[in-house]
BAMARVEX-415601 format. One record per atom (N, C-alpha, C): x, y, z; atom name; residue in three letters; chain. Coordinates in nm, 2 decimals, decimal comma. Layout:
<rs>
R / east / north / up / atom / res / chain
R / X / Y / Z / CA / ALA / A
...
</rs>
This chain:
<rs>
R / east / north / up / atom / res / chain
R / 0,86 / 1,15 / 1,36 / N / UNK / A
R / 0,94 / 1,22 / 1,25 / CA / UNK / A
R / 0,93 / 1,13 / 1,13 / C / UNK / A
R / 0,91 / 1,19 / 1,01 / N / UNK / A
R / 0,90 / 1,11 / 0,89 / CA / UNK / A
R / 1,04 / 1,04 / 0,87 / C / UNK / A
R / 1,02 / 0,92 / 0,81 / N / UNK / A
R / 1,14 / 0,84 / 0,79 / CA / UNK / A
R / 1,15 / 0,82 / 0,64 / C / UNK / A
R / 1,27 / 0,84 / 0,58 / N / UNK / A
R / 1,30 / 0,82 / 0,44 / CA / UNK / A
R / 1,31 / 0,67 / 0,41 / C / UNK / A
R / 1,25 / 0,62 / 0,30 / N / UNK / A
R / 1,27 / 0,48 / 0,26 / CA / UNK / A
R / 1,42 / 0,46 / 0,24 / C / UNK / A
R / 1,46 / 0,33 / 0,24 / N / UNK / A
R / 1,60 / 0,30 / 0,23 / CA / UNK / A
R / 1,66 / 0,35 / 0,09 / C / UNK / A
R / 1,58 / 0,35 / -0,01 / N / UNK / A
R / 1,63 / 0,40 / -0,14 / CA / UNK / A
R / 1,66 / 0,55 / -0,14 / C / UNK / A
R / 1,57 / 0,62 / -0,07 / N / UNK / A
R / 1,58 / 0,77 / -0,06 / CA / UNK / A
R / 1,69 / 0,80 / 0,04 / C / UNK / A
R / 1,72 / 0,71 / 0,13 / N / UNK / A
R / 1,83 / 0,74 / 0,23 / CA / UNK / A
R / 1,96 / 0,76 / 0,15 / C / UNK / A
R / 1,97 / 0,68 / 0,04 / N / UNK / A
R / 2,10 / 0,68 / -0,04 / CA / UNK / A
R / 2,09 / 0,79 / -0,15 / C / UNK / A
R / 1,98 / 0,83 / -0,19 / N / UNK / A
R / 1,97 / 0,93 / -0,29 / CA / UNK / A
R / 1,90 / 1,06 / -0,24 / C / UNK / A
R / 1,97 / 1,14 / -0,16 / N / UNK / A
R / 1,92 / 1,25 / -0,10 / CA / UNK / A
R / 1,87 / 1,36 / -0,20 / C / UNK / A
R / 1,93 / 1,38 / -0,32 / N / UNK / A
R / 1,88 / 1,47 / -0,41 / CA / UNK / A
R / 1,73 / 1,43 / -0,46 / C / UNK / A
R / 1,72 / 1,30 / -0,48 / N / UNK / A
R / 1,58 / 1,25 / -0,52 / CA / UNK / A
R / 1,48 / 1,27 / -0,40 / C / UNK / A
R / 1,53 / 1,24 / -0,28 / N / UNK / A
R / 1,44 / 1,26 / -0,16 / CA / UNK / A
R / 1,40 / 1,41 / -0,15 / C / UNK / A
R / 1,49 / 1,50 / -0,18 / N / UNK / A
R / 1,46 / 1,64 / -0,17 / CA / UNK / A
R / 1,36 / 1,68 / -0,28 / C / UNK / A
R / 1,38 / 1,62 / -0,40 / N / UNK / A
R / 1,28 / 1,65 / -0,51 / CA / UNK / A
R / 1,14 / 1,60 / -0,47 / C / UNK / A
R / 1,13 / 1,48 / -0,41 / N / UNK / A
R / 1,00 / 1,43 / -0,36 / CA / UNK / A
R / 0,94 / 1,53 / -0,25 / C / UNK / A
R / 1,03 / 1,57 / -0,16 / N / UNK / A
R / 0,98 / 1,66 / -0,06 / CA / UNK / A
R / 0,93 / 1,80 / -0,12 / C / UNK / A
R / 1,00 / 1,85 / -0,22 / N / UNK / A
R / 0,96 / 1,97 / -0,28 / CA / UNK / A
R / 0,83 / 1,96 / -0,36 / C / UNK / A
R / 0,82 / 1,84 / -0,42 / N / UNK / A
R / 0,69 / 1,81 / -0,49 / CA / UNK / A
R / 0,58 / 1,81 / -0,39 / C / UNK / A
R / 0,60 / 1,74 / -0,28 / N / UNK / A
R / 0,49 / 1,74 / -0,18 / CA / UNK / A
R / 0,46 / 1,88 / -0,13 / C / UNK / A
R / 0,56 / 1,96 / -0,11 / N / UNK / A
R / 0,53 / 2,10 / -0,07 / CA / UNK / A
R / 0,45 / 2,18 / -0,17 / C / UNK / A
R / 0,48 / 2,15 / -0,30 / N / UNK / A
R / 0,41 / 2,22 / -0,41 / CA / UNK / A
R / 0,26 / 2,18 / -0,40 / C / UNK / A
R / 0,23 / 2,05 / -0,37 / N / UNK / A
R / 0,10 / 2,00 / -0,36 / CA / UNK / A
R / 0,02 / 2,05 / -0,24 / C / UNK / A
R / 0,09 / 2,05 / -0,13 / N / UNK / A
R / 0,03 / 2,10 / 0,00 / CA / UNK / A
R / 0,13 / 2,18 / 0,08 / C / UNK / A
R / 0,15 / 2,31 / 0,04 / N / UNK / A
R / 0,25 / 2,40 / 0,09 / CA / UNK / A
R / 0,24 / 2,43 / 0,24 / C / UNK / A
R / 0,12 / 2,41 / 0,30 / N / UNK / A
R / 0,10 / 2,44 / 0,44 / CA / UNK / A
R / 0,11 / 2,32 / 0,53 / C / UNK / A
R / 0,13 / 2,20 / 0,47 / N / UNK / A
R / 0,14 / 2,08 / 0,54 / CA / UNK / A
R / 0,27 / 2,07 / 0,62 / C / UNK / A
R / 0,27 / 2,08 / 0,75 / N / UNK / A
R / 0,40 / 2,08 / 0,83 / CA / UNK / A
R / 0,48 / 1,96 / 0,81 / C / UNK / A
R / 0,41 / 1,84 / 0,78 / N / UNK / A
R / 0,49 / 1,72 / 0,76 / CA / UNK / A
R / 0,57 / 1,72 / 0,64 / C / UNK / A
R / 0,52 / 1,79 / 0,53 / N / UNK / A
R / 0,60 / 1,80 / 0,41 / CA / UNK / A
R / 0,72 / 1,89 / 0,43 / C / UNK / A
R / 0,70 / 2,00 / 0,50 / N / UNK / A
R / 0,81 / 2,09 / 0,54 / CA / UNK / A
R / 0,91 / 2,02 / 0,63 / C / UNK / A
R / 0,86 / 1,94 / 0,72 / N / UNK / A
R / 0,95 / 1,87 / 0,81 / CA / UNK / A
R / 1,04 / 1,77 / 0,74 / C / UNK / A
R / 0,98 / 1,70 / 0,64 / N / UNK / A
R / 1,05 / 1,61 / 0,56 / CA / UNK / A
R / 1,16 / 1,68 / 0,48 / C / UNK / A
R / 1,13 / 1,79 / 0,42 / N / UNK / A
R / 1,23 / 1,87 / 0,35 / CA / UNK / A
R / 1,34 / 1,92 / 0,44 / C / UNK / A
R / 1,30 / 1,95 / 0,57 / N / UNK / A
R / 1,40 / 1,99 / 0,67 / CA / UNK / A
R / 1,50 / 1,88 / 0,70 / C / UNK / A
R / 1,44 / 1,76 / 0,71 / N / UNK / A
R / 1,52 / 1,64 / 0,74 / CA / UNK / A
R / 1,62 / 1,61 / 0,63 / C / UNK / A
R / 1,57 / 1,62 / 0,51 / N / UNK / A
R / 1,66 / 1,59 / 0,39 / CA / UNK / A
R / 1,77 / 1,70 / 0,38 / C / UNK / A
R / 1,73 / 1,82 / 0,40 / N / UNK / A
R / 1,83 / 1,93 / 0,39 / CA / UNK / A
R / 1,94 / 1,91 / 0,50 / C / UNK / A
R / 1,89 / 1,87 / 0,62 / N / UNK / A
R / 1,98 / 1,84 / 0,73 / CA / UNK / A
R / 2,08 / 1,73 / 0,70 / C / UNK / A
R / 2,03 / 1,62 / 0,64 / N / UNK / A
R / 2,11 / 1,51 / 0,60 / CA / UNK / A
R / 2,21 / 1,55 / 0,49 / C / UNK / A
R / 2,17 / 1,65 / 0,41 / N / UNK / A
R / 2,26 / 1,70 / 0,31 / CA / UNK / A
R / 2,36 / 1,80 / 0,36 / C / UNK / A
R / 2,35 / 1,83 / 0,49 / N / UNK / A
R / 2,43 / 1,92 / 0,57 / CA / UNK / A
R / 2,41 / 2,07 / 0,52 / C / UNK / A
R / 2,29 / 2,09 / 0,48 / N / UNK / A
R / 2,25 / 2,23 / 0,44 / CA / UNK / A
R / 2,17 / 2,28 / 0,56 / C / UNK / A
R / 2,24 / 2,31 / 0,67 / N / UNK / A
R / 2,17 / 2,35 / 0,79 / CA / UNK / A
R / 2,09 / 2,47 / 0,79 / C / UNK / A
R / 2,13 / 2,57 / 0,71 / N / UNK / A
R / 2,05 / 2,69 / 0,70 / CA / UNK / A
R / 1,91 / 2,67 / 0,63 / C / UNK / A
R / 1,92 / 2,59 / 0,52 / N / UNK / A
R / 1,79 / 2,55 / 0,45 / CA / UNK / A
R / 1,71 / 2,47 / 0,54 / C / UNK / A
R / 1,77 / 2,37 / 0,61 / N / UNK / A
R / 1,69 / 2,29 / 0,70 / CA / UNK / A
R / 1,62 / 2,37 / 0,81 / C / UNK / A
R / 1,69 / 2,46 / 0,87 / N / UNK / A
R / 1,63 / 2,55 / 0,97 / CA / UNK / A
R / 1,52 / 2,63 / 0,91 / C / UNK / A
R / 1,53 / 2,67 / 0,79 / N / UNK / A
R / 1,42 / 2,75 / 0,72 / CA / UNK / A
R / 1,30 / 2,66 / 0,70 / C / UNK / A
R / 1,32 / 2,54 / 0,66 / N / UNK / A
R / 1,20 / 2,45 / 0,64 / CA / UNK / A
R / 1,13 / 2,42 / 0,78 / C / UNK / A
R / 1,21 / 2,40 / 0,88 / N / UNK / A
R / 1,16 / 2,37 / 1,01 / CA / UNK / A
R / 1,08 / 2,49 / 1,07 / C / UNK / A
R / 1,14 / 2,61 / 1,05 / N / UNK / A
R / 1,07 / 2,73 / 1,10 / CA / UNK / A
R / 0,94 / 2,75 / 1,03 / C / UNK / A
R / 0,93 / 2,73 / 0,90 / N / UNK / A
R / 0,81 / 2,74 / 0,82 / CA / UNK / A
R / 0,71 / 2,63 / 0,87 / C / UNK / A
R / 0,76 / 2,51 / 0,90 / N / UNK / A
R / 0,67 / 2,41 / 0,95 / CA / UNK / A
R / 0,61 / 2,45 / 1,08 / C / UNK / A
R / 0,69 / 2,51 / 1,17 / N / UNK / A
R / 0,65 / 2,55 / 1,30 / CA / UNK / A
R / 0,54 / 2,66 / 1,29 / C / UNK / A
R / 0,56 / 2,75 / 1,20 / N / UNK / A
R / 0,47 / 2,86 / 1,17 / CA / UNK / A
R / 0,33 / 2,80 / 1,13 / C / UNK / A
R / 0,34 / 2,70 / 1,04 / N / UNK / A
R / 0,21 / 2,64 / 1,00 / CA / UNK / A
R / 0,15 / 2,56 / 1,11 / C / UNK / A
R / 0,22 / 2,50 / 1,20 / N / UNK / A
R / 0,17 / 2,43 / 1,31 / CA / UNK / A
R / 0,09 / 2,52 / 1,41 / C / UNK / A
R / 0,14 / 2,65 / 1,42 / N / UNK / A
R / 0,08 / 2,74 / 1,52 / CA / UNK / A
R / -0,06 / 2,78 / 1,47 / C / UNK / A
R / -0,09 / 2,76 / 1,35 / N / UNK / A
R / -0,22 / 2,79 / 1,30 / CA / UNK / A
R / -0,32 / 2,67 / 1,33 / C / UNK / A
R / -0,27 / 2,56 / 1,37 / N / UNK / A
R / -0,35 / 2,44 / 1,39 / CA / UNK / A
R / -0,38 / 2,42 / 1,54 / C / UNK / A
R / -0,42 / 2,30 / 1,58 / N / UNK / A
R / -0,46 / 2,27 / 1,72 / CA / UNK / A
R / -0,34 / 2,28 / 1,81 / C / UNK / A
R / -0,36 / 2,26 / 1,94 / N / UNK / A
R / -0,26 / 2,27 / 2,04 / CA / UNK / A
R / -0,14 / 2,17 / 2,01 / C / UNK / A
R / -0,04 / 2,18 / 2,09 / N / UNK / A
R / 0,08 / 2,10 / 2,08 / CA / UNK / A
R / 0,05 / 1,95 / 2,05 / C / UNK / A
R / 0,12 / 1,91 / 1,94 / N / UNK / A
R / 0,11 / 1,76 / 1,91 / CA / UNK / A
R / 0,25 / 1,71 / 1,93 / C / UNK / A
R / 0,27 / 1,58 / 1,91 / N / UNK / A
R / 0,40 / 1,52 / 1,91 / CA / UNK / A
R / 0,49 / 1,58 / 1,80 / C / UNK / A
R / 0,43 / 1,61 / 1,69 / N / UNK / A
R / 0,51 / 1,67 / 1,58 / CA / UNK / A
R / 0,56 / 1,80 / 1,62 / C / UNK / A
R / 0,48 / 1,88 / 1,68 / N / UNK / A
R / 0,51 / 2,01 / 1,73 / CA / UNK / A
R / 0,63 / 2,01 / 1,83 / C / UNK / A
R / 0,62 / 1,92 / 1,92 / N / UNK / A
R / 0,72 / 1,90 / 2,02 / CA / UNK / A
R / 0,86 / 1,86 / 1,96 / C / UNK / A
R / 0,85 / 1,76 / 1,87 / N / UNK / A
R / 0,97 / 1,72 / 1,80 / CA / UNK / A
R / 1,03 / 1,83 / 1,72 / C / UNK / A
R / 0,95 / 1,91 / 1,65 / N / UNK / A
R / 1,01 / 2,01 / 1,57 / CA / UNK / A
R / 1,07 / 2,13 / 1,66 / C / UNK / A
R / 1,01 / 2,15 / 1,77 / N / UNK / A
R / 1,07 / 2,25 / 1,86 / CA / UNK / A
R / 1,21 / 2,21 / 1,91 / C / UNK / A
R / 1,22 / 2,08 / 1,94 / N / UNK / A
R / 1,35 / 2,03 / 1,98 / CA / UNK / A
R / 1,45 / 2,03 / 1,86 / C / UNK / A
R / 1,41 / 2,00 / 1,74 / N / UNK / A
R / 1,50 / 2,01 / 1,62 / CA / UNK / A
R / 1,54 / 2,15 / 1,60 / C / UNK / A
R / 1,45 / 2,25 / 1,61 / N / UNK / A
R / 1,48 / 2,39 / 1,59 / CA / UNK / A
R / 1,59 / 2,43 / 1,69 / C / UNK / A
R / 1,58 / 2,39 / 1,81 / N / UNK / A
R / 1,68 / 2,43 / 1,91 / CA / UNK / A
R / 1,81 / 2,38 / 1,87 / C / UNK / A
R / 1,82 / 2,25 / 1,83 / N / UNK / A
R / 1,94 / 2,19 / 1,78 / CA / UNK / A
R / 2,00 / 2,26 / 1,66 / C / UNK / A
R / 1,92 / 2,28 / 1,56 / N / UNK / A
R / 1,96 / 2,34 / 1,44 / CA / UNK / A
R / 2,01 / 2,49 / 1,46 / C / UNK / A
R / 1,95 / 2,56 / 1,55 / N / UNK / A
R / 1,99 / 2,69 / 1,58 / CA / UNK / A
R / 2,14 / 2,69 / 1,63 / C / UNK / A
R / 2,18 / 2,59 / 1,70 / N / UNK / A
R / 2,32 / 2,58 / 1,75 / CA / UNK / A
R / 2,41 / 2,56 / 1,63 / C / UNK / A
R / 2,37 / 2,49 / 1,53 / N / UNK / A
R / 2,46 / 2,46 / 1,41 / CA / UNK / A
R / 2,47 / 2,59 / 1,32 / C / UNK / A
R / 2,37 / 2,68 / 1,32 / N / UNK / A
R / 2,37 / 2,78 / 1,23 / CA / UNK / A
R / 2,41 / 2,92 / 1,29 / C / UNK / A
R / 2,44 / 2,92 / 1,41 / N / UNK / A
R / 2,48 / 3,05 / 1,47 / CA / UNK / A
R / 2,62 / 3,08 / 1,44 / C / UNK / A
</rs>
């Protein structure tokens, strides 16, 4: 799972801006979407976080068989679904 640098851990709005910039550059990159999902989760925006993770999962399905990233995101989706029901 992507890890935010210590400066970005404290400045979540800036971290989200970086994640959104990365998504603009490579919108189908599941890692960029996962990072945005993590930041949204840390901002307690669980619905937005779930949306980013769902989009990342959809993009992963177009790629090769299950990877560690795919497994991690499936677990995160299950957890986030509990928060947003």
